[in-house]
N, C-alpha and C positions, 0 to 999 in steps of 0.2 A: 559890256565888258567881255573880253575873250576869256576862254578857259585858261587857267594857269599852266604854263610850261614848267616842267620840273627838271632841275639839274641835280644829278646824283653825285655827291662829292665822295671821292674814294678815301680820303683821309678822315679818320674819326676825330671828334673833338674830345679833349680831356675835360671832365667836369670841373676840375680845379682851376681851369684857365679862363681868362677873358681875352677873346680873340676878335680881330676884325674879319668880317666876312664880306665878300664882294659878289654882287649880282651882275653878270655881264649881259647887259640888255642889247648890245650891239647886233647880235644875230636876228633880233626881232624888229629892229628899226629899219625903216625904209631909207633909201639913199637921201642924205641931207637932213634927216630927222634926228632928234636927240631927246633925252629925258628932260622934261621941264619941271615936273613936280612929282613927288612921292606922296600919295594921299594916305597910305596905310602900310604898316609893317606889323606882322603878328606871327606868333607860333601857331601854325595851323594844325600840326600833328605832333603829338608828344605830350609831355606833362608840364606842369608849371615850374619845374625845377630849372628849365632853361629860360633866361630872361634877355630881353633886348635892352642893352645898357645905354645906347646912344640913339639920337635921332638919325634917320638915314641921311647920308650925304651924297650928292650927285657929283661925279667926277667933273673936272674942268672941261673935258671934251663932250660931256653929256651922254656918254655911252655906257656908263656903269654906275652902280649905287653901292655904297658900303655902309655897314653898321657894325658895332661891337656887340657880341653876344657873350654871355657868361653863364656859368653853371651847367646844368644838365644832370642826368642820372645815368650811371653806367648801365649798359644793356638796353638803353632806350633809343629809339629812332625818332628823329625830329624832322619836321618840315617847317621852314620859315618862309613866308610869302610876303612879297611887296606888290602893291597896286600903284601904278604910275601912269602919268599922262605925258604924252609927247608934245613937242612944239607944234605939231600939225593937228593935235586934238585927239589922237588915238588914246584909248584907255586900255592898258595891258596889265598882265600879271605875270610874275616870275617867281618860282620857288626854288629854294635850295634844300636838299634832303641829305641827311648825314646821320651816322651812328655816334653814340657817345660811349667812349671806353676809357 
């Protein structure tokens, strides 16, 4: 499995909200490839105050993955990572990193 690529999100998350987050896998996919399966989603960095509320969903075009996140702690920085497999069998990882305010 390749090392995780990290996307730094400029907008902070409010700890009181439940929000949909999107992992844009498109830049990591080869021409004609798409996300076939998400094997894991987890909070890689941060504390247990941030939770993954829904199973990851693959977009209809297979280029992105979304999941709803809730909670968090003000002043904390989080990294949420997905591991996914493409239709051609590549196993990749992508992370979103953001602050909670």
